N, C-alpha and C positions, 0 to 999 in steps of 0.2 A: 918155265914155271919155277924150277929150282932156283934159278938166278934171282927171280923176284922175291922168293921166300927168304933167300939169304940176305937180300937187301933189307927186307922188313925186319928180320931178326936183328940185323946190325943197327937199324934205326931204333928198335925197341931198347937195345942196350944203351944207346946214346941218350935216349929220352930218360931212361931210368937213372942214368948217371946225373942228369940235370936236376931231376925232381927229388931224388933221395938225398938226405943229409948224410954227413959222415958218421954220425952216431956217437959223438963224444959223450961221456957220462956227465960232464959238467955243463956243457953248453952246445946247443945244436947250431951249426952255421946257417946263415941265411940261404934259403932255397933260391936257386937261380932259375928264372923263368925261361922256358924254351922260347926261341925266337923264330918267327915266321915272317918272311918277306912276301908282301902282296904287290904285284906289279900289274898295272893297267897300261893301255897304250893311247888313250884318248881322254880328253876332258869334256865330258858331256854327262847328261843326267843318267844315262845307262850305266856308265862306269862309276859314277859317284854312288849310285845305289849298290853296285857290286862292292865297292869299298865299305859302305855302311854295313852290308851283310857280313863281310869279312870281319869287321871290327866287332860286330855283335857276337859272332861265333868265337872269336879270340877272347873276348871278355868272359864269356861263359866257360871257356875251357881253361882260363887262367894262363894264357900264353901271351907273349909280347908280339905285337904286330907292327911291322915296319912297312909303310905304304910308299909307293913311288909310281911315277908315270913316265913311260918311255917316249911319249909325245910323237908316236908314229915314226921314230928314228931308230933304225937298226943299230947304229953305232952306240946310241945312248942305251938301248936295251942290253947290249953286250957289256957296256960299262957298268950298268946297274947290277947285272948278274955277277960280274967279277968282284964288284964292291961287296956284295952280300956274301960271296964265298970268303973273301978276306976277313969279313966281320964275324964269320963263324956262325951264320944262321943255321938253324936245324932243318928248315924247309923253305922252299920257294914255291909260291902259288902265282901262276903267270898265264896271261893270254899272249902267246908268242906271236910275233909279227910274221914269221915265215916258218913253214914246215921244215924247210931245209936249213936256211941260214941261221935260225935261232937254235938249232940242235947242238952245235959245237959247244957253245957256252954252257948250255944246260947239261950236256954230257959231262963237262968238266965239274959242274956242281954235283952231279950224281956220283962221280968218281971220288969226291971228297966226303961221301956219306950223307949228303944233303938230299932229303926227300923232295921230289919235284911233282907238283900237281898242276896240270894244265886245265884251263877252263876256256870256253868260248871258241878258242882255236888251240891247235896242238902241234906237236913236232913228229917227225918220222921216227920210227924205231920204238924201242921199249923203254925210253928214258923216263917218262912219267910213271909214278906208281898208280895214278888214276887220272882220267880225263873227264871233265864235266861239260856237257854241251846241251844246247837246245836242238830239237829236231828242225834243222834249217829248212828242209823242203816243206815241212808241215806249216811253218810260218807263212810261206807263200800260199800253200794249199788252202788253209782256213780262210784267208782273206779272199782267195780266188772263188770259193764257194759263194760268198756274199756278193762278190762282183758279178758272178755268172747269173745269180738270181736277179740282181739289179738290171742287168742287160736284158734279160728275158721279160721282166715286168715293166721296166721304164723305157727301154729303147727298142722294143720289138724284136729282140734277138740279134740286133746288129750293133757293132761298135768299132770305132777306130781307137786303138790304145797305144800310148807311148809309155816307155818304162825308163826309170832311172836306177842305176846300179852302182856298185862300188868295186868293180872288177879289178881296177888297178891297185886297190888296197888289199882286198882279200877275195881273190877270184873264185875259189872253191865255194866259200860261204855265200857269196853274192849269186853265183850261178844256181846253187841249190834252192835259194829262195825264189829266184825268178822262174826256174823250171817248175817249182811247185805251183806257182801262180798260173803260168802259161799252160801247164798240163790240164788244169781244171777249166780255165776260161776258154782255152783254145778248142775245147770240144764243141763249142757253138760254131756252126758253119758261117755265121755272119760276122764273126770277129776277125779283125785284121790288126796286126801289130805293125805300126808304121814308123816308129822311131825308138832308138835306145841311146842313152847317153850315160856317162859316168859322172856322178855327182852325189857325194855323201855328206857334205856340209851344207847348211842352209843357204849361205851366200852363193855357193857354187850352183846349188839346185835352182835358186831363183833365176839365175841367168840361163842355165841350160834348159829348164822347163819353159822359160819365157821364149827362148829361141825356137823351141819345138812348137809352141803355140803359134808363133809368127809364121813359121815355115809350113805348118800343118793346121790351118784354121778350122778344119773339120774334125779335129781330135775330140773324142767324147770323154776319155778316161786317161788319167795318168796314174801309174802304179810306181811306187818307190820301194827300194829294198831295205831302207833303214830310216832311222828317226830324222836325221838332218835332211835327207832327200825328201822325206814326206813333208816336213815343215816348209822347205823351200818350194815344193810343188804347190802347196796350198797358197802360199804367198804369191807365187807367179800367176795363179789363176785369178786371185784378187787384183793384182796389178794390171792384168790384161782386161779386167772388167768382164770376165766370163763366168761369173757366178750364175748358176742356173743352166749353163751350157756344158761346162766341164766339171767332172767330179774327180776326187782323188781317193785312192786306196793305198795303204802303205804298210810299213813294218816297224816294230818297236814302238815304245810309248814314252811320253813325258807329260808333265803338267800342261804344257802348251798344247800338245796334241789332244789331250783330254778336253781342254777348252774348245778346240776346233771341232771335236766330235759333237759337242753340245751347242755350238753356235747356230744362229738362225740362217747363216748364209748357205748351209747345205753342201758345202764343198767336200769336206772330209767325210767319207761314208763309213770306212772301217779300217782298222789296223789289227794285226796280230802281233803280240809282243812276247818277248822272252820275259822271264821273271828274274831280273838282275839281282835283287836283294837275296832271294833264295839261292841264286847261282853262287853268290859270294859266300853265303853261309855254308853251303854244301862243300865248296872247295876247301875252306879252312877246316871244316869237320873231317874231311878225308885226310888232310895233311896231319892233323892231330892223331887220328886213328892209326895212320901209318907209323908215326913216331912212337906210338904206344905198342907197336908190334901186332896190331890187329890186321886181319885180312881185309883188304878193301877191294871194291869192284874196279876192274880195269877201265870200265867206261860207264858213265851214268848219263842217261838222256832225260832231259826235263821237257815237259810239254809246254807249248805256248798258250797264251790266253787271248781270246778274241774280244775286241772292243768295237762295238758296232753302233752307229747312229740309231738303228732301229730298236735298240735296247737302251734307252737313256738312263734307266735306273741302274743297269749294269755298269754303264760308263761312269755314273756318279759314284757308285760303290768302289770302283777301281781307283778313281781319282782320290777318294777319301783315304783309301789304303795307302796310296802313294804318298800323300801328305803326311800320314802317320809315320811311314818309314823314313821319310826325309827328316821329320822332327826328331825321330829316334837317333838318326845318324848325326844330327847337329848338336846333340846334347854334349 
């Protein structure tokens, strides 16, 4: 705790040096804005909304935000962190690709007096001054409750379920979501999990889910751990002509998934999503607070939001909110 307090005190002094003028009697020098780097690792609506949230918080705090995407490439992530160290940023807000491999570069940043805030994923040790995450198990659990009710009411308590994950990308996060779903749905004695594949992008999921439906024609439900997998699962069911026979439950949200949840085909039943805009806002707010020497929580957990076909008004309201946030970010 003393070490973290010393880091915060040092950051506060650095922040004060940036925002305070030199105080000449004749002319005050131009105030230099603190710089915060915001790094995502994927180009999808989830991370775009995170970036929009980061920008909103940065604008309100009067800091300069530098945005970048590591494109799921560890080498590029290291390069970006090193570049921002060389550019003298005051804070780095990042969703690291690896708890272990990402730590070295971020420790180097911290050793240079740069505040590190992680979100969505984090690194080992006490490198970040704060970590913002969603309750990953709860994302699966909330959807699982709706799926369990669907199985009881529509399928007589019996179902064969296939799942799509992203274990080869982020194993801990993927497993937490799946375990949350399985723990709830698996309580029904008539439920059988018949297949699991790794597919987190739509084109991957269309093929993998399609292969599952071919190999297991009696599958009743597909659950997916993320947005791309959920989109691909819905498309695979459509492509197989199994509307009315197979339904999809999933995780995360996008405008496309909102449309799926309102469509007449009845395929997508429910998703539980993180709140990416708010995740981006909170991450930058914590970075700014740390730079100002304020005590920040070591870990902040944000609740997920359930979007279910059985509540069409709630789906529409969420979709409208998403459109407003996207419009705000595009200004």
